[in-house]
Predicted model as a PDB file, atoms N, CA, C, CB and O in Angstrom, pLDDT in the B-factor column:
MODEL        1                                                                  
ATOM      1  N   MET A   1       0.854  -1.176   0.000  1.00 45.00           N  
ATOM      2  CA  MET A   1       0.000   0.000   0.000  1.00 45.00           C  
ATOM      3  C   MET A   1       0.900   1.239   0.000  1.00 45.00           C  
ATOM      4  CB  MET A   1      -0.972  -0.002   1.233  1.00 45.00           C  
ATOM      5  O   MET A   1       1.788   1.361   0.844  1.00 45.00           O  
ATOM      6  N   SER A   2       0.679   2.135  -0.921  1.00 64.00           N  
ATOM      7  CA  SER A   2       1.494   3.338  -0.987  1.00 64.00           C  
ATOM      8  C   SER A   2       0.975   4.406  -0.031  1.00 64.00           C  
ATOM      9  CB  SER A   2       1.526   3.877  -2.413  1.00 64.00           C  
ATOM     10  O   SER A   2      -0.196   4.426   0.347  1.00 64.00           O  
ATOM     11  N   LYS A   3       1.884   5.282   0.337  1.00 79.00           N  
ATOM     12  CA  LYS A   3       1.534   6.387   1.228  1.00 79.00           C  
ATOM     13  C   LYS A   3       0.696   7.404   0.455  1.00 79.00           C  
ATOM     14  CB  LYS A   3       2.814   7.059   1.821  1.00 79.00           C  
ATOM     15  O   LYS A   3       0.990   7.705  -0.702  1.00 79.00           O  
ATOM     16  N   LEU A   4      -0.334   7.924   1.088  1.00 87.00           N  
ATOM     17  CA  LEU A   4      -1.184   8.936   0.470  1.00 87.00           C  
ATOM     18  C   LEU A   4      -0.923  10.268   1.159  1.00 87.00           C  
ATOM     19  CB  LEU A   4      -2.694   8.543   0.559  1.00 87.00           C  
ATOM     20  O   LEU A   4      -1.175  10.410   2.356  1.00 87.00           O  
ATOM     21  N   LEU A   5      -0.425  11.232   0.418  1.00 92.00           N  
ATOM     22  CA  LEU A   5      -0.116  12.536   0.980  1.00 92.00           C  
ATOM     23  C   LEU A   5      -1.383  13.362   1.197  1.00 92.00           C  
ATOM     24  CB  LEU A   5       0.849  13.284   0.070  1.00 92.00           C  
ATOM     25  O   LEU A   5      -2.385  13.186   0.504  1.00 92.00           O  
ATOM     26  N   TYR A   6      -1.314  14.259   2.165  1.00 94.00           N  
ATOM     27  CA  TYR A   6      -2.446  15.103   2.551  1.00 94.00           C  
ATOM     28  C   TYR A   6      -3.033  15.847   1.352  1.00 94.00           C  
ATOM     29  CB  TYR A   6      -2.014  16.104   3.621  1.00 94.00           C  
ATOM     30  O   TYR A   6      -4.239  15.779   1.117  1.00 94.00           O  
ATOM     31  N   GLN A   7      -2.205  16.550   0.599  1.00 94.00           N  
ATOM     32  CA  GLN A   7      -2.717  17.335  -0.524  1.00 94.00           C  
ATOM     33  C   GLN A   7      -3.279  16.448  -1.626  1.00 94.00           C  
ATOM     34  CB  GLN A   7      -1.620  18.221  -1.089  1.00 94.00           C  
ATOM     35  O   GLN A   7      -4.262  16.817  -2.268  1.00 94.00           O  
ATOM     36  N   GLU A   8      -2.677  15.286  -1.858  1.00 94.00           N  
ATOM     37  CA  GLU A   8      -3.202  14.341  -2.844  1.00 94.00           C  
ATOM     38  C   GLU A   8      -4.611  13.896  -2.457  1.00 94.00           C  
ATOM     39  CB  GLU A   8      -2.270  13.117  -2.975  1.00 94.00           C  
ATOM     40  O   GLU A   8      -5.497  13.802  -3.306  1.00 94.00           O  
ATOM     41  N   ALA A   9      -4.805  13.625  -1.181  1.00 94.00           N  
ATOM     42  CA  ALA A   9      -6.122  13.209  -0.688  1.00 94.00           C  
ATOM     43  C   ALA A   9      -7.139  14.320  -0.912  1.00 94.00           C  
ATOM     44  CB  ALA A   9      -6.055  12.837   0.811  1.00 94.00           C  
ATOM     45  O   ALA A   9      -8.236  14.066  -1.409  1.00 94.00           O  
ATOM     46  N   LEU A  10      -6.783  15.547  -0.551  1.00 95.00           N  
ATOM     47  CA  LEU A  10      -7.708  16.676  -0.725  1.00 95.00           C  
ATOM     48  C   LEU A  10      -8.087  16.863  -2.185  1.00 95.00           C  
ATOM     49  CB  LEU A  10      -7.087  17.966  -0.184  1.00 95.00           C  
ATOM     50  O   LEU A  10      -9.236  17.183  -2.492  1.00 95.00           O  
ATOM     51  N   ASP A  11      -7.135  16.668  -3.086  1.00 95.00           N  
ATOM     52  CA  ASP A  11      -7.388  16.826  -4.524  1.00 95.00           C  
ATOM     53  C   ASP A  11      -8.392  15.800  -5.049  1.00 95.00           C  
ATOM     54  CB  ASP A  11      -6.080  16.706  -5.302  1.00 95.00           C  
ATOM     55  O   ASP A  11      -9.039  16.039  -6.069  1.00 95.00           O  
ATOM     56  N   ARG A  12      -8.530  14.670  -4.372  1.00 95.00           N  
ATOM     57  CA  ARG A  12      -9.416  13.592  -4.820  1.00 95.00           C  
ATOM     58  C   ARG A  12     -10.779  13.594  -4.133  1.00 95.00           C  
ATOM     59  CB  ARG A  12      -8.752  12.267  -4.589  1.00 95.00           C  
ATOM     60  O   ARG A  12     -11.657  12.815  -4.504  1.00 95.00           O  
ATOM     61  N   LEU A  13     -10.963  14.449  -3.150  1.00 97.00           N  
ATOM     62  CA  LEU A  13     -12.204  14.486  -2.383  1.00 97.00           C  
ATOM     63  C   LEU A  13     -13.118  15.604  -2.866  1.00 97.00           C  
ATOM     64  CB  LEU A  13     -11.905  14.660  -0.897  1.00 97.00           C  
ATOM     65  O   LEU A  13     -12.686  16.514  -3.574  1.00 97.00           O  
ATOM     66  N   LYS A  14     -14.399  15.521  -2.470  1.00 96.00           N  
ATOM     67  CA  LYS A  14     -15.389  16.529  -2.860  1.00 96.00           C  
ATOM     68  C   LYS A  14     -15.840  17.329  -1.651  1.00 96.00           C  
ATOM     69  CB  LYS A  14     -16.600  15.867  -3.538  1.00 96.00           C  
ATOM     70  O   LYS A  14     -15.807  16.852  -0.516  1.00 96.00           O  
ATOM     71  N   LYS A  15     -16.264  18.567  -1.922  1.00 97.00           N  
ATOM     72  CA  LYS A  15     -16.750  19.508  -0.900  1.00 97.00           C  
ATOM     73  C   LYS A  15     -15.747  19.669   0.247  1.00 97.00           C  
ATOM     74  CB  LYS A  15     -18.101  19.033  -0.345  1.00 97.00           C  
ATOM     75  O   LYS A  15     -16.105  19.576   1.421  1.00 97.00           O  
ATOM     76  N   VAL A  16     -14.498  19.909  -0.118  1.00 97.00           N  
ATOM     77  CA  VAL A  16     -13.445  20.092   0.880  1.00 97.00           C  
ATOM     78  C   VAL A  16     -13.554  21.484   1.485  1.00 97.00           C  
ATOM     79  CB  VAL A  16     -12.041  19.879   0.254  1.00 97.00           C  
ATOM     80  O   VAL A  16     -13.666  22.482   0.773  1.00 97.00           O  
ATOM     81  N   LYS A  17     -13.520  21.530   2.816  1.00 97.00           N  
ATOM     82  CA  LYS A  17     -13.540  22.801   3.528  1.00 97.00           C  
ATOM     83  C   LYS A  17     -12.385  22.806   4.523  1.00 97.00           C  
ATOM     84  CB  LYS A  17     -14.911  23.029   4.249  1.00 97.00           C  
ATOM     85  O   LYS A  17     -12.308  21.959   5.414  1.00 97.00           O  
ATOM     86  N   LYS A  18     -11.491  23.775   4.354  1.00 96.00           N  
ATOM     87  CA  LYS A  18     -10.337  23.881   5.238  1.00 96.00           C  
ATOM     88  C   LYS A  18     -10.799  24.364   6.607  1.00 96.00           C  
ATOM     89  CB  LYS A  18      -9.268  24.839   4.645  1.00 96.00           C  
ATOM     90  O   LYS A  18     -11.526  25.353   6.707  1.00 96.00           O  
ATOM     91  N   ILE A  19     -10.381  23.673   7.655  1.00 95.00           N  
ATOM     92  CA  ILE A  19     -10.720  24.021   9.031  1.00 95.00           C  
ATOM     93  C   ILE A  19      -9.541  24.746   9.692  1.00 95.00           C  
ATOM     94  CB  ILE A  19     -11.104  22.751   9.836  1.00 95.00           C  
ATOM     95  O   ILE A  19      -9.716  25.776  10.343  1.00 95.00           O  
ATOM     96  N   HIS A  20      -8.354  24.194   9.515  1.00 92.00           N  
ATOM     97  CA  HIS A  20      -7.095  24.755  10.010  1.00 92.00           C  
ATOM     98  C   HIS A  20      -6.050  24.535   8.919  1.00 92.00           C  
ATOM     99  CB  HIS A  20      -6.653  24.091  11.384  1.00 92.00           C  
ATOM    100  O   HIS A  20      -6.361  23.955   7.879  1.00 92.00           O  
ATOM    101  N   ALA A  21      -4.849  24.976   9.135  1.00 90.00           N  
ATOM    102  CA  ALA A  21      -3.785  24.830   8.137  1.00 90.00           C  
ATOM    103  C   ALA A  21      -3.587  23.377   7.711  1.00 90.00           C  
ATOM    104  CB  ALA A  21      -2.478  25.383   8.684  1.00 90.00           C  
ATOM    105  O   ALA A  21      -3.363  23.105   6.531  1.00 90.00           O  
ATOM    106  N   ASP A  22      -3.667  22.455   8.644  1.00 95.00           N  
ATOM    107  CA  ASP A  22      -3.423  21.050   8.348  1.00 95.00           C  
ATOM    108  C   ASP A  22      -4.633  20.174   8.648  1.00 95.00           C  
ATOM    109  CB  ASP A  22      -2.233  20.559   9.132  1.00 95.00           C  
ATOM    110  O   ASP A  22      -4.475  18.999   8.979  1.00 95.00           O  
ATOM    111  N   GLN A  23      -5.832  20.723   8.539  1.00 97.00           N  
ATOM    112  CA  GLN A  23      -7.060  19.985   8.849  1.00 97.00           C  
ATOM    113  C   GLN A  23      -8.188  20.454   7.947  1.00 97.00           C  
ATOM    114  CB  GLN A  23      -7.451  20.161  10.335  1.00 97.00           C  
ATOM    115  O   GLN A  23      -8.408  21.655   7.793  1.00 97.00           O  
ATOM    116  N   SER A  24      -8.908  19.498   7.345  1.00 97.00           N  
ATOM    117  CA  SER A  24     -10.038  19.808   6.467  1.00 97.00           C  
ATOM    118  C   SER A  24     -11.174  18.831   6.721  1.00 97.00           C  
ATOM    119  CB  SER A  24      -9.611  19.764   4.981  1.00 97.00           C  
ATOM    120  O   SER A  24     -10.987  17.783   7.340  1.00 97.00           O  
ATOM    121  N   MET A  25     -12.354  19.191   6.235  1.00 98.00           N  
ATOM    122  CA  MET A  25     -13.518  18.310   6.240  1.00 98.00           C  
ATOM    123  C   MET A  25     -13.930  18.113   4.786  1.00 98.00           C  
ATOM    124  CB  MET A  25     -14.704  18.904   7.106  1.00 98.00           C  
ATOM    125  O   MET A  25     -13.767  19.010   3.959  1.00 98.00           O  
ATOM    126  N   ALA A  26     -14.470  16.919   4.479  1.00 98.00           N  
ATOM    127  CA  ALA A  26     -14.891  16.613   3.107  1.00 98.00           C  
ATOM    128  C   ALA A  26     -15.973  15.550   3.137  1.00 98.00           C  
ATOM    129  CB  ALA A  26     -13.689  16.142   2.243  1.00 98.00           C  
ATOM    130  O   ALA A  26     -16.246  14.944   4.174  1.00 98.00           O  
ATOM    131  N   LEU A  27     -16.588  15.333   1.972  1.00 98.00           N  
ATOM    132  CA  LEU A  27     -17.516  14.221   1.844  1.00 98.00           C  
ATOM    133  C   LEU A  27     -16.707  12.927   1.882  1.00 98.00           C  
ATOM    134  CB  LEU A  27     -18.358  14.328   0.527  1.00 98.00           C  
ATOM    135  O   LEU A  27     -15.661  12.827   1.240  1.00 98.00           O  
ATOM    136  N   CYS A  28     -17.180  11.954   2.622  1.00 98.00           N  
ATOM    137  CA  CYS A  28     -16.495  10.666   2.674  1.00 98.00           C  
ATOM    138  C   CYS A  28     -16.851   9.870   1.420  1.00 98.00           C  
ATOM    139  CB  CYS A  28     -16.879   9.875   3.967  1.00 98.00           C  
ATOM    140  O   CYS A  28     -18.029   9.651   1.139  1.00 98.00           O  
ATOM    141  N   PRO A  29     -15.839   9.436   0.665  1.00 97.00           N  
ATOM    142  CA  PRO A  29     -16.110   8.697  -0.559  1.00 97.00           C  
ATOM    143  C   PRO A  29     -16.471   7.226  -0.322  1.00 97.00           C  
ATOM    144  CB  PRO A  29     -14.918   8.777  -1.460  1.00 97.00           C  
ATOM    145  O   PRO A  29     -16.867   6.528  -1.255  1.00 97.00           O  
ATOM    146  N   ALA A  30     -16.335   6.758   0.911  1.00 96.00           N  
ATOM    147  CA  ALA A  30     -16.567   5.342   1.205  1.00 96.00           C  
ATOM    148  C   ALA A  30     -18.020   5.024   1.559  1.00 96.00           C  
ATOM    149  CB  ALA A  30     -15.674   4.910   2.336  1.00 96.00           C  
ATOM    150  O   ALA A  30     -18.384   3.855   1.690  1.00 96.00           O  
ATOM    151  N   HIS A  31     -18.845   6.050   1.714  1.00 96.00           N  
ATOM    152  CA  HIS A  31     -20.275   5.828   1.938  1.00 96.00           C  
ATOM    153  C   HIS A  31     -21.052   6.960   1.265  1.00 96.00           C  
ATOM    154  CB  HIS A  31     -20.608   5.752   3.475  1.00 96.00           C  
ATOM    155  O   HIS A  31     -20.460   7.941   0.815  1.00 96.00           O  
ATOM    156  N   ASN A  32     -22.358   6.825   1.198  1.00 95.00           N  
ATOM    157  CA  ASN A  32     -23.210   7.816   0.541  1.00 95.00           C  
ATOM    158  C   ASN A  32     -23.344   9.046   1.446  1.00 95.00           C  
ATOM    159  CB  ASN A  32     -24.615   7.214   0.213  1.00 95.00           C  
ATOM    160  O   ASN A  32     -24.323   9.191   2.178  1.00 95.00           O  
ATOM    161  N   ASP A  33     -22.357   9.912   1.381  1.00 95.00           N  
ATOM    162  CA  ASP A  33     -22.274  11.078   2.263  1.00 95.00           C  
ATOM    163  C   ASP A  33     -22.936  12.289   1.609  1.00 95.00           C  
ATOM    164  CB  ASP A  33     -20.802  11.394   2.608  1.00 95.00           C  
ATOM    165  O   ASP A  33     -22.632  12.619   0.462  1.00 95.00           O  
ATOM    166  N   LYS A  34     -23.819  12.938   2.317  1.00 94.00           N  
ATOM    167  CA  LYS A  34     -24.475  14.149   1.812  1.00 94.00           C  
ATOM    168  C   LYS A  34     -23.964  15.407   2.517  1.00 94.00           C  
ATOM    169  CB  LYS A  34     -25.993  14.038   1.985  1.00 94.00           C  
ATOM    170  O   LYS A  34     -24.033  16.507   1.969  1.00 94.00           O  
ATOM    171  N   ASN A  35     -23.459  15.237   3.717  1.00 95.00           N  
ATOM    172  CA  ASN A  35     -22.852  16.324   4.494  1.00 95.00           C  
ATOM    173  C   ASN A  35     -21.448  15.884   4.887  1.00 95.00           C  
ATOM    174  CB  ASN A  35     -23.714  16.683   5.768  1.00 95.00           C  
ATOM    175  O   ASN A  35     -21.268  14.749   5.329  1.00 95.00           O  
ATOM    176  N   PRO A  36     -20.451  16.750   4.738  1.00 96.00           N  
ATOM    177  CA  PRO A  36     -19.083  16.349   5.047  1.00 96.00           C  
ATOM    178  C   PRO A  36     -18.950  15.702   6.431  1.00 96.00           C  
ATOM    179  CB  PRO A  36     -18.171  17.551   4.959  1.00 96.00           C  
ATOM    180  O   PRO A  36     -19.243  16.315   7.458  1.00 96.00           O  
ATOM    181  N   SER A  37     -18.502  14.457   6.423  1.00 97.00           N  
ATOM    182  CA  SER A  37     -18.318  13.728   7.674  1.00 97.00           C  
ATOM    183  C   SER A  37     -16.912  13.145   7.783  1.00 97.00           C  
ATOM    184  CB  SER A  37     -19.354  12.615   7.792  1.00 97.00           C  
ATOM    185  O   SER A  37     -16.617  12.383   8.703  1.00 97.00           O  
ATOM    186  N   LEU A  38     -16.047  13.509   6.836  1.00 98.00           N  
ATOM    187  CA  LEU A  38     -14.684  12.996   6.822  1.00 98.00           C  
ATOM    188  C   LEU A  38     -13.709  14.091   7.237  1.00 98.00           C  
ATOM    189  CB  LEU A  38     -14.321  12.449   5.427  1.00 98.00           C  
ATOM    190  O   LEU A  38     -13.601  15.129   6.584  1.00 98.00           O  
ATOM    191  N   SER A  39     -13.012  13.843   8.322  1.00 98.00           N  
ATOM    192  CA  SER A  39     -11.951  14.735   8.761  1.00 98.00           C  
ATOM    193  C   SER A  39     -10.652  14.248   8.118  1.00 98.00           C  
ATOM    194  CB  SER A  39     -11.842  14.776  10.333  1.00 98.00           C  
ATOM    195  O   SER A  39     -10.323  13.064   8.180  1.00 98.00           O  
ATOM    196  N   VAL A  40      -9.923  15.171   7.506  1.00 97.00           N  
ATOM    197  CA  VAL A  40      -8.653  14.843   6.863  1.00 97.00           C  
ATOM    198  C   VAL A  40      -7.580  15.722   7.488  1.00 97.00           C  
ATOM    199  CB  VAL A  40      -8.721  15.045   5.303  1.00 97.00           C  
ATOM    200  O   VAL A  40      -7.665  16.950   7.452  1.00 97.00           O  
ATOM    201  N   GLY A  41      -6.576  15.080   8.057  1.00 97.00           N  
ATOM    202  CA  GLY A  41      -5.484  15.822   8.678  1.00 97.00           C  
ATOM    203  C   GLY A  41      -4.163  15.515   8.010  1.00 97.00           C  
ATOM    204  O   GLY A  41      -4.036  14.535   7.275  1.00 97.00           O  
ATOM    205  N   ARG A  42      -3.171  16.369   8.274  1.00 96.00           N  
ATOM    206  CA  ARG A  42      -1.813  16.144   7.770  1.00 96.00           C  
ATOM    207  C   ARG A  42      -1.011  15.502   8.890  1.00 96.00           C  
ATOM    208  CB  ARG A  42      -1.139  17.487   7.281  1.00 96.00           C  
ATOM    209  O   ARG A  42      -0.861  16.072   9.970  1.00 96.00           O  
ATOM    210  N   GLY A  43      -0.492  14.294   8.616  1.00 94.00           N  
ATOM    211  CA  GLY A  43       0.343  13.583   9.575  1.00 94.00           C  
ATOM    212  C   GLY A  43       1.740  14.177   9.650  1.00 94.00           C  
ATOM    213  O   GLY A  43       2.065  15.118   8.927  1.00 94.00           O  
ATOM    214  N   ARG A  44       2.549  13.628  10.515  1.00 90.00           N  
ATOM    215  CA  ARG A  44       3.912  14.151  10.732  1.00 90.00           C  
ATOM    216  C   ARG A  44       4.780  14.142   9.486  1.00 90.00           C  
ATOM    217  CB  ARG A  44       4.595  13.353  11.801  1.00 90.00           C  
ATOM    218  O   ARG A  44       5.623  15.023   9.313  1.00 90.00           O  
ATOM    219  N   GLU A  45       4.589  13.173   8.631  1.00 92.00           N  
ATOM    220  CA  GLU A  45       5.408  13.070   7.423  1.00 92.00           C  
ATOM    221  C   GLU A  45       4.677  13.577   6.184  1.00 92.00           C  
ATOM    222  CB  GLU A  45       5.837  11.632   7.209  1.00 92.00           C  
ATOM    223  O   GLU A  45       5.086  13.289   5.059  1.00 92.00           O  
ATOM    224  N   GLY A  46       3.584  14.342   6.388  1.00 94.00           N  
ATOM    225  CA  GLY A  46       2.830  14.903   5.272  1.00 94.00           C  
ATOM    226  C   GLY A  46       1.766  13.970   4.729  1.00 94.00           C  
ATOM    227  O   GLY A  46       1.083  14.294   3.758  1.00 94.00           O  
ATOM    228  N   ASN A  47       1.624  12.799   5.362  1.00 94.00           N  
ATOM    229  CA  ASN A  47       0.623  11.843   4.892  1.00 94.00           C  
ATOM    230  C   ASN A  47      -0.772  12.227   5.365  1.00 94.00           C  
ATOM    231  CB  ASN A  47       0.966  10.436   5.370  1.00 94.00           C  
ATOM    232  O   ASN A  47      -0.930  12.976   6.329  1.00 94.00           O  
ATOM    233  N   ALA A  48      -1.781  11.703   4.673  1.00 94.00           N  
ATOM    234  CA  ALA A  48      -3.175  11.965   5.032  1.00 94.00           C  
ATOM    235  C   ALA A  48      -3.582  11.079   6.205  1.00 94.00           C  
ATOM    236  CB  ALA A  48      -4.110  11.724   3.819  1.00 94.00           C  
ATOM    237  O   ALA A  48      -3.252   9.894   6.259  1.00 94.00           O  
ATOM    238  N   VAL A  49      -4.300  11.681   7.135  1.00 95.00           N  
ATOM    239  CA  VAL A  49      -4.866  10.973   8.277  1.00 95.00           C  
ATOM    240  C   VAL A  49      -6.368  11.197   8.215  1.00 95.00           C  
ATOM    241  CB  VAL A  49      -4.252  11.469   9.652  1.00 95.00           C  
ATOM    242  O   VAL A  49      -6.827  12.339   8.217  1.00 95.00           O  
ATOM    243  N   PHE A  50      -7.139  10.110   8.159  1.00 96.00           N  
ATOM    244  CA  PHE A  50      -8.594  10.199   8.005  1.00 96.00           C  
ATOM    245  C   PHE A  50      -9.323   9.813   9.282  1.00 96.00           C  
ATOM    246  CB  PHE A  50      -9.057   9.309   6.862  1.00 96.00           C  
ATOM    247  O   PHE A  50      -8.876   8.954  10.042  1.00 96.00           O  
ATOM    248  N   TYR A  51     -10.463  10.472   9.498  1.00 97.00           N  
ATOM    249  CA  TYR A  51     -11.421  10.030  10.511  1.00 97.00           C  
ATOM    250  C   TYR A  51     -12.814  10.282   9.955  1.00 97.00           C  
ATOM    251  CB  TYR A  51     -11.205  10.776  11.888  1.00 97.00           C  
ATOM    252  O   TYR A  51     -13.209  11.427   9.734  1.00 97.00           O  
ATOM    253  N   CYS A  52     -13.557   9.199   9.731  1.00 98.00           N  
ATOM    254  CA  CYS A  52     -14.926   9.310   9.241  1.00 98.00           C  
ATOM    255  C   CYS A  52     -15.863   9.205  10.437  1.00 98.00           C  
ATOM    256  CB  CYS A  52     -15.245   8.207   8.172  1.00 98.00           C  
ATOM    257  O   CYS A  52     -15.821   8.225  11.181  1.00 98.00           O  
ATOM    258  N   PHE A  53     -16.697  10.205  10.618  1.00 97.00           N  
ATOM    259  CA  PHE A  53     -17.627  10.225  11.741  1.00 97.00           C  
ATOM    260  C   PHE A  53     -18.765   9.221  11.582  1.00 97.00           C  
ATOM    261  CB  PHE A  53     -18.195  11.611  11.909  1.00 97.00           C  
ATOM    262  O   PHE A  53     -19.556   9.033  12.507  1.00 97.00           O  
ATOM    263  N   GLU A  54     -18.856   8.570  10.411  1.00 96.00           N  
ATOM    264  CA  GLU A  54     -19.844   7.508  10.193  1.00 96.00           C  
ATOM    265  C   GLU A  54     -19.231   6.127  10.379  1.00 96.00           C  
ATOM    266  CB  GLU A  54     -20.445   7.622   8.795  1.00 96.00           C  
ATOM    267  O   GLU A  54     -19.942   5.123  10.334  1.00 96.00           O  
ATOM    268  N   GLY A  55     -17.911   6.067  10.589  1.00 97.00           N  
ATOM    269  CA  GLY A  55     -17.262   4.791  10.909  1.00 97.00           C  
ATOM    270  C   GLY A  55     -16.495   4.109   9.794  1.00 97.00           C  
ATOM    271  O   GLY A  55     -16.036   2.983   9.985  1.00 97.00           O  
ATOM    272  N   CYS A  56     -16.335   4.730   8.648  1.00 97.00           N  
ATOM    273  CA  CYS A  56     -15.558   4.120   7.571  1.00 97.00           C  
ATOM    274  C   CYS A  56     -14.093   4.009   7.994  1.00 97.00           C  
ATOM    275  CB  CYS A  56     -15.689   4.943   6.260  1.00 97.00           C  
ATOM    276  O   CYS A  56     -13.572   4.878   8.693  1.00 97.00           O  
ATOM    277  N   THR A  57     -13.438   2.935   7.563  1.00 95.00           N  
ATOM    278  CA  THR A  57     -12.043   2.716   7.945  1.00 95.00           C  
ATOM    279  C   THR A  57     -11.101   3.452   6.997  1.00 95.00           C  
ATOM    280  CB  THR A  57     -11.716   1.213   7.956  1.00 95.00           C  
ATOM    281  O   THR A  57     -11.492   3.867   5.906  1.00 95.00           O  
ATOM    282  N   PHE A  58      -9.866   3.603   7.429  1.00 90.00           N  
ATOM    283  CA  PHE A  58      -8.825   4.225   6.621  1.00 90.00           C  
ATOM    284  C   PHE A  58      -8.691   3.493   5.285  1.00 90.00           C  
ATOM    285  CB  PHE A  58      -7.478   4.226   7.377  1.00 90.00           C  
ATOM    286  O   PHE A  58      -8.626   4.133   4.236  1.00 90.00           O  
ATOM    287  N   ASP A  59      -8.649   2.160   5.314  1.00 91.00           N  
ATOM    288  CA  ASP A  59      -8.496   1.376   4.092  1.00 91.00           C  
ATOM    289  C   ASP A  59      -9.686   1.545   3.153  1.00 91.00           C  
ATOM    290  CB  ASP A  59      -8.314  -0.093   4.433  1.00 91.00           C  
ATOM    291  O   ASP A  59      -9.498   1.620   1.939  1.00 91.00           O  
ATOM    292  N   GLU A  60     -10.900   1.608   3.682  1.00 94.00           N  
ATOM    293  CA  GLU A  60     -12.089   1.817   2.851  1.00 94.00           C  
ATOM    294  C   GLU A  60     -12.023   3.176   2.157  1.00 94.00           C  
ATOM    295  CB  GLU A  60     -13.374   1.715   3.704  1.00 94.00           C  
ATOM    296  O   GLU A  60     -12.376   3.299   0.984  1.00 94.00           O  
ATOM    297  N   ILE A  61     -11.574   4.183   2.879  1.00 94.00           N  
ATOM    298  CA  ILE A  61     -11.483   5.532   2.316  1.00 94.00           C  
ATOM    299  C   ILE A  61     -10.408   5.578   1.235  1.00 94.00           C  
ATOM    300  CB  ILE A  61     -11.178   6.569   3.422  1.00 94.00           C  
ATOM    301  O   ILE A  61     -10.640   6.120   0.155  1.00 94.00           O  
ATOM    302  N   LYS A  62      -9.232   5.012   1.518  1.00 90.00           N  
ATOM    303  CA  LYS A  62      -8.150   4.989   0.520  1.00 90.00           C  
ATOM    304  C   LYS A  62      -8.579   4.265  -0.746  1.00 90.00           C  
ATOM    305  CB  LYS A  62      -6.900   4.320   1.100  1.00 90.00           C  
ATOM    306  O   LYS A  62      -8.291   4.722  -1.852  1.00 90.00           O  
ATOM    307  N   GLU A  63      -9.268   3.135  -0.590  1.00 92.00           N  
ATOM    308  CA  GLU A  63      -9.737   2.372  -1.749  1.00 92.00           C  
ATOM    309  C   GLU A  63     -10.758   3.187  -2.557  1.00 92.00           C  
ATOM    310  CB  GLU A  63     -10.361   1.029  -1.294  1.00 92.00           C  
ATOM    311  O   GLU A  63     -10.732   3.173  -3.788  1.00 92.00           O  
ATOM    312  N   ALA A  64     -11.649   3.892  -1.866  1.00 94.00           N  
ATOM    313  CA  ALA A  64     -12.690   4.663  -2.535  1.00 94.00           C  
ATOM    314  C   ALA A  64     -12.134   5.848  -3.322  1.00 94.00           C  
ATOM    315  CB  ALA A  64     -13.691   5.155  -1.520  1.00 94.00           C  
ATOM    316  O   ALA A  64     -12.742   6.277  -4.303  1.00 94.00           O  
ATOM    317  N   ILE A  65     -10.994   6.378  -2.906  1.00 92.00           N  
ATOM    318  CA  ILE A  65     -10.406   7.501  -3.656  1.00 92.00           C  
ATOM    319  C   ILE A  65      -9.334   7.034  -4.633  1.00 92.00           C  
ATOM    320  CB  ILE A  65      -9.807   8.526  -2.693  1.00 92.00           C  
ATOM    321  O   ILE A  65      -8.653   7.844  -5.262  1.00 92.00           O  
ATOM    322  N   GLY A  66      -9.194   5.713  -4.751  1.00 82.00           N  
ATOM    323  CA  GLY A  66      -8.293   5.178  -5.774  1.00 82.00           C  
ATOM    324  C   GLY A  66      -6.850   5.099  -5.384  1.00 82.00           C  
ATOM    325  O   GLY A  66      -5.976   5.259  -6.236  1.00 82.00           O  
ATOM    326  N   ASN A  67      -6.564   4.859  -4.122  1.00 67.00           N  
ATOM    327  CA  ASN A  67      -5.175   4.715  -3.686  1.00 67.00           C  
ATOM    328  C   ASN A  67      -5.094   3.497  -2.777  1.00 67.00           C  
ATOM    329  CB  ASN A  67      -4.663   6.007  -2.950  1.00 67.00           C  
ATOM    330  O   ASN A  67      -5.079   3.626  -1.553  1.00 67.00           O  
ATOM    331  N   ASP A  68      -5.044   2.319  -3.378  1.00 55.00           N  
ATOM    332  CA  ASP A  68      -5.010   1.104  -2.561  1.00 55.00           C  
ATOM    333  C   ASP A  68      -3.691   0.421  -2.564  1.00 55.00           C  
ATOM    334  CB  ASP A  68      -6.031   0.156  -3.015  1.00 55.00           C  
ATOM    335  O   ASP A  68      -3.530  -0.613  -1.915  1.00 55.00           O  
TER     336      ASP A  68                                                      
ENDMDL                                                                          
END                                                                             
């Protein structure tokens, strides 16, 4: 599995809204999301860190955005 960088993840997501310099919210691509429920953060090495408030896993999200 390749590393997914923060900016690469943001470029592949929809309805991205920046919350802080290294934190955004977006529609989760792993489920039928109508309101942004995916938190995307920048990890220590610039990688994307996901948290879906509906419970989707990191692997499900990576697969849904085409980075498996």
